[in-house]
Wavefront OBJ file of the C-alpha trace (Angstrom):
o trace
v -27.192 2.582 -10.869
v -25.041 5.032 -8.844
v -22.746 3.653 -6.119
v -24.220 3.301 -2.641
v -22.896 5.930 -0.179
v -20.471 4.466 2.341
v -18.846 5.695 5.541
v -15.529 4.016 6.228
v -13.695 3.880 9.550
v -9.917 3.625 9.271
v -8.979 2.607 12.794
v -5.632 3.969 13.941
v -3.600 3.898 17.126
v -0.299 5.465 18.153
v 2.444 3.980 16.004
v 0.206 3.519 12.951
v 1.734 2.968 9.507
v 1.452 6.061 7.322
v 1.430 4.116 4.043
v -1.160 1.568 5.172
v -3.386 4.371 6.400
v -3.102 7.232 3.959
v -3.022 5.248 0.707
v -6.336 3.670 1.671
v -7.691 6.975 2.992
v -6.806 8.851 -0.183
v -8.143 6.254 -2.610
v -11.453 5.730 -0.826
v -12.124 9.441 -0.624
v -11.820 9.628 -4.415
v -15.406 8.338 -4.268
v -16.528 11.403 -2.327
v -18.845 12.540 -5.115
v -20.591 9.148 -4.796
v -21.256 9.680 -1.108
v -18.222 7.835 0.249
v -16.313 9.252 3.199
v -13.343 7.586 4.873
v -12.438 8.935 8.303
v -9.816 8.169 10.912
v -11.177 6.653 14.117
v -9.144 6.159 17.284
v -9.455 5.755 21.055
v -7.965 9.241 21.480
v -8.451 12.585 19.755
v -4.898 12.618 18.408
v -2.442 9.882 17.423
v 1.176 9.836 16.250
v 2.395 7.577 13.452
v 5.455 5.339 13.474
v 7.292 8.075 11.567
v 6.346 10.810 14.015
v 3.407 12.364 12.150
v 0.716 13.531 14.576
v -2.849 13.761 13.267
v -6.226 14.636 14.727
v -8.763 11.813 14.608
v -12.269 13.133 13.923
v -14.079 9.997 15.009
v -14.013 7.968 18.243
v -13.142 4.285 18.198
v -16.828 3.346 18.391
v -17.412 4.899 14.968
v -16.112 1.581 13.618
v -19.220 -0.131 14.979
v -21.582 1.940 12.849
v -19.522 2.458 9.682
v -20.313 0.524 6.531
v -16.683 -0.552 6.199
v -13.778 -0.797 8.642
v -10.034 -0.935 7.967
v -7.265 -1.770 10.439
v -3.876 -0.562 9.149
v -0.690 -1.972 10.584
v 1.214 -0.301 13.394
v 4.046 -0.639 15.865
v 1.797 -1.608 18.767
v -0.823 -3.802 17.092
v 0.206 -6.842 19.120
v -0.225 -5.029 22.425
v -3.511 -3.513 21.282
v -4.837 -6.928 20.272
v -4.175 -8.100 23.832
v -5.821 -5.051 25.433
v -9.383 -6.022 26.323
v -10.209 -2.448 27.322
v -9.767 -1.479 23.673
v -11.022 -4.623 21.959
v -14.245 -4.712 23.989
v -15.203 -1.327 22.539
v -15.344 -2.855 19.058
v -18.523 -4.685 18.087
v -18.134 -5.335 14.356
v -20.618 -7.237 12.200
v -19.447 -8.863 8.937
v -23.077 -9.391 7.943
v -23.495 -5.642 7.369
v -19.902 -4.397 7.170
v -16.891 -4.827 4.907
v -13.845 -5.364 7.116
v -10.175 -5.296 6.188
v -6.866 -5.637 7.973
v -3.370 -4.891 6.726
v -0.015 -6.170 7.973
v -0.121 -6.278 11.797
v -3.655 -4.894 11.644
v -4.749 -8.419 10.764
v -3.995 -9.338 14.384
v -6.967 -7.234 15.416
v -9.216 -9.122 13.003
v -8.031 -12.369 14.573
v -8.587 -11.040 18.091
v -12.129 -9.997 17.132
v -12.889 -13.498 15.824
v -13.355 -12.337 12.243
v -10.900 -14.648 10.495
v -12.072 -18.118 11.613
v -10.414 -20.486 9.111
v -9.797 -17.718 6.565
v -6.201 -17.655 5.287
v -4.778 -14.240 6.070
v -2.272 -12.162 4.137
v 0.172 -10.239 6.308
v 3.715 -8.902 6.255
v 6.807 -10.917 7.125
v 7.348 -9.223 10.491
v 3.772 -9.934 11.621
v 3.616 -13.533 10.407
v 5.024 -15.134 13.602
v 2.449 -13.267 15.698
v -0.334 -14.413 13.396
v 0.795 -18.033 13.576
v 1.004 -17.774 17.363
v -2.577 -16.475 17.358
v -3.681 -19.604 15.487
v -4.234 -17.896 12.151
v -3.502 -19.702 8.895
v -1.219 -17.329 7.007
v -1.535 -17.129 3.217
v 2.121 -17.238 2.156
v 3.524 -15.323 -0.821
v 0.383 -13.330 -1.534
v -0.246 -9.634 -0.881
v -4.018 -9.944 -0.656
v -6.691 -12.447 0.311
v -10.403 -12.074 0.923
v -13.474 -14.185 1.431
v -16.930 -12.691 1.625
v -16.869 -9.432 3.604
v -13.431 -9.879 5.204
v -10.103 -9.074 3.528
v -6.448 -9.027 4.541
v -3.376 -7.507 2.927
v 0.362 -7.810 3.502
v 2.969 -5.147 2.790
v 2.560 -1.382 2.928
v 1.800 -0.952 -0.764
v -0.788 -3.728 -0.565
v -3.003 -0.886 0.649
v -3.792 -0.358 -3.033
v -5.309 -3.843 -3.183
v -7.308 -3.426 -0.001
v -8.719 -0.091 -1.179
v -9.507 -1.546 -4.611
v -11.391 -4.438 -3.001
v -13.399 -2.101 -0.792
v -14.353 0.151 -3.692
v -15.230 -2.738 -5.984
v -17.273 -4.558 -3.339
v -19.010 -1.431 -2.100
v -19.350 0.774 -5.162
v -18.915 -1.502 -8.176
v -16.265 -2.055 -10.808
v -16.879 1.138 -12.766
v -16.498 3.410 -9.754
v -13.415 1.537 -8.538
v -11.805 1.731 -11.967
v -12.423 5.466 -12.246
v -10.917 6.121 -8.820
v -7.825 4.075 -9.638
v -7.319 5.744 -12.997
v -7.471 9.164 -11.356
v -4.442 8.247 -9.237
v -2.472 6.056 -11.659
v 1.087 7.032 -12.651
v 1.191 9.077 -15.831
v 1.658 6.901 -18.888
v 0.724 3.740 -16.959
v -2.962 4.345 -16.302
v -4.377 1.273 -18.029
v -1.618 -1.175 -17.082
v -1.466 -0.023 -13.452
v -5.232 -0.108 -12.996
v -5.610 -3.525 -14.586
v -2.849 -4.953 -12.411
v -4.681 -3.887 -9.263
v -8.005 -5.188 -10.562
v -6.448 -8.510 -11.603
v -5.154 -9.180 -8.079
v -8.509 -8.363 -6.490
v -10.814 -9.876 -9.114
v -10.757 -13.487 -7.793
v -11.846 -12.249 -4.367
v -14.783 -9.968 -5.082
v -17.482 -12.510 -5.933
v -20.769 -11.287 -7.415
v -20.869 -7.517 -6.926
v -22.393 -4.601 -8.825
v -20.597 -3.410 -11.962
l 1 2 3 4 5 6 7 8 9 10 11 12 13 14 15 16 17 18 19 20 21 22 23 24 25 26 27 28 29 30 31 32 33 34 35 36 37 38 39 40 41 42 43 44 45 46 47 48 49 50 51 52 53 54 55 56 57 58 59 60 61 62 63 64 65 66 67 68 69 70 71 72 73 74 75 76 77 78 79 80 81 82 83 84 85 86 87 88 89 90 91 92 93 94 95 96 97 98 99 100 101 102 103 104 105 106 107 108 109 110 111 112 113 114 115 116 117 118 119 120 121 122 123 124 125 126 127 128 129 130 131 132 133 134 135 136 137 138 139 140 141 142 143 144 145 146 147 148 149 150 151 152 153 154 155 156 157 158 159 160 161 162 163 164 165 166 167 168 169 170 171 172 173 174 175 176 177 178 179 180 181 182 183 184 185 186 187 188 189 190 191 192 193 194 195 196 197 198 199 200 201 202 203 204 205 206 207 208 209
């Protein structure tokens, strides 16, 4: 059975992390021939990353409400954004029909949207105090944690795990494996791919493939 087409909203704001964002963006779009399309969504038509890279954002913030999956990368201003009701009120996500992930400080937005409940959340060291202050139970010493349709990741290169989880949950193991092997370092294809799959495997549950 071919993978189900999926539109993915990668929600970015000024100060977004390039690694969190573009690793996930690049990996998910490897499934383009299967009908997957990851797009940047933002409250403005253009945003600038923490490293000074300015990009156009083809989708408005509300695209996240209709996408099949939503990802919140980390960023310099995630804490302020999480406290900005004018932004948060524009997001109406539904874990019953969507896969939802947050990375590093992006997990604060999941907490603010009420998506974590008692779910332990992976995050980076700098964001941990903010998460604790928000009442979130932080999963220490792990780069990735997921339950059901909600996942969290900590550390910029944990984007590989978040993307792997999304592909496996949404498109199946075979499609995820093929996408990872296409991007694996030369000479390390099997080892690198299996390492990513091994981290995610306990969190995917019963999925196709």
